[in-house]
Wavefront OBJ file of the C-alpha trace (Angstrom):
o trace
v 127.666 151.636 -17.539
v 124.505 149.635 -18.263
v 124.171 151.250 -21.698
v 127.904 151.148 -22.446
v 128.013 149.372 -25.814
v 131.719 148.542 -25.502
v 131.151 146.903 -22.108
v 128.066 145.008 -23.294
v 129.872 143.659 -26.380
v 132.823 142.492 -24.265
v 130.548 140.749 -21.760
v 128.689 139.076 -24.636
v 131.995 137.840 -26.071
v 133.080 136.494 -22.692
v 129.847 134.616 -21.926
v 128.955 133.846 -25.562
v 125.330 134.905 -24.984
v 123.609 138.001 -26.395
v 122.499 140.475 -23.731
v 119.306 142.513 -23.646
v 118.762 145.675 -21.651
v 116.288 145.212 -18.812
v 114.119 147.911 -20.418
v 113.164 145.369 -23.118
v 111.256 143.497 -20.396
v 109.213 146.528 -19.342
v 111.425 147.432 -16.373
v 112.898 150.911 -16.009
v 116.634 150.201 -16.117
v 117.572 153.732 -15.068
v 115.528 153.286 -11.878
v 117.125 149.907 -11.128
v 120.604 151.358 -11.692
v 119.857 154.346 -9.426
v 118.704 152.004 -6.653
v 121.877 149.938 -6.970
v 124.030 153.054 -6.626
v 121.969 154.187 -3.623
v 122.446 150.795 -1.949
v 126.202 150.854 -2.556
v 126.408 154.461 -1.309
v 124.666 153.657 1.971
v 126.877 150.604 2.553
v 129.930 152.753 1.891
v 128.655 155.495 4.229
v 128.163 152.871 6.981
v 131.700 151.503 6.419
v 130.327 148.187 5.168
v 131.982 146.225 2.363
v 130.697 146.746 -1.176
v 132.941 144.273 -2.979
v 133.197 140.556 -2.182
v 135.424 137.631 -3.245
v 132.599 135.589 -4.799
v 131.245 138.489 -6.855
v 134.264 140.550 -7.874
v 137.234 138.308 -7.153
v 138.810 140.512 -4.480
v 140.869 138.625 -1.891
v 138.641 139.779 1.000
v 135.512 141.932 1.387
v 136.505 145.563 0.900
v 135.129 149.037 1.362
v 134.476 151.467 -1.451
v 136.904 154.286 -0.918
v 138.061 156.487 1.881
v 136.078 159.073 3.821
v 137.426 162.590 3.731
v 136.456 164.952 6.513
v 135.940 168.528 5.450
l 1 2 3 4 5 6 7 8 9 10 11 12 13 14 15 16 17 18 19 20 21 22 23 24 25 26 27 28 29 30 31 32 33 34 35 36 37 38 39 40 41 42 43 44 45 46 47 48 49 50 51 52 53 54 55 56 57 58 59 60 61 62 63 64 65 66 67 68 69 70
């Protein structure tokens, strides 16, 4: 979602500050995003919370889904 124009515009409206993609600062945003997803995936695999009250507003730290055994 980092290049989602609808999302960016809505965040800008909410915070009343224009946003710039990290790429404008010479940082590969696709790499940063891939690392974030990898970090979240490992936490989920280890049954560690990936969402927290102070960052997402959930009532308590929560896991990211349910494991399905095949």
